[in-house]
N, C-alpha and C positions, 0 to 999 in steps of 0.2 A: 504494500500500500504506500503510495506517494503522499506523505503527510504535508508536503509543500502545497498541495491543492486543498487541504482541509482547513476548516476554521471552527474554533470552539464556539458553541452557542448555548446559552442557558435560557430555559423557558419553564413556565409552570403549567402543569397539566392537572386536570381533575384527578383525584385519587383513583377513581375507578378506571380512567383511561390509562393512568400509569401502571396500575396492576395488570390491565389487559395487555399493555405493551410488554411488561415483564414476562407474562405468560407466553405470548406469541414468540418473543425473542428466544426464550428458553426452549420452546418446542421446535423452533427452527434452528436451534443451536448456533445463534449469531448474537452479537452484542446488541444492546438497545440502540447504540449509535449507528451501527450498520443497518439495522432494520429501519430506523427513522430516515437515514440517508437514502436508502433504496426506495422506500415508500414515497418520500416527498420529491425526489428528483424530477420526475416528469410532470406531476401536477403543478409544482411551483414554477417550472419552466413555462407551462401553458398559461398560468396566471400572469407571469411577467410579460409574456408575449402580448396578452390582451391589454395589459396596462400600458405597454409601449405604444399601443394604437392611439393613445390620447397624449397630446403634448403636455409635458410636465409643468409648463408655466401657466396652464389653464386649469382651474379647479373643475372637478367633475360635477355636473349637475345630477340631480336625482335620477332622471330618465337615462342619462348616459351611464351612470354607475350601474343601474339596473340592467341595461343592455350588456354591459361588460360582464356583470355577474352571471347573467343568463348564458352568455357565451362560454364563460369558464365552466359553468355547471355542465353544459352540453359536451364540452371537451373532456371533462372529467368522467362523465358517464361513458363516453366512447372509450377512454383509457381503461376504465374498469371492465368494460365489456371485452376489450382486447385481452386484458390480463386473464380474465375468467376463461375465455376461449383457449388461450395458450395453456393454462393449467389443465383444462379439460383434455386437450390434445396430448398433454404429457401424462395424463392419468392421475393428476394430483387430487382431483376431487372425486368423491364417491357418489 
């Protein structure tokens, strides 16, 4: 792992989410950091791409923010569908 490309980030999760994260990471035999990094990589890239569609020097109006949020949600649903299909093809899901 090339640590030059990594950045330490601290955030707070609801206790239940943290416990679920621990459980999933343990079952997958990966660190929580690896799990979070892998899970967030593509969705955050999608969100950043949508946000780049709006000039930074212009505040978002409510309608525009809603349009971007809707677009992000559609992209994330597509991402989840693709991941689920890949898992199904690998035989990961029962």
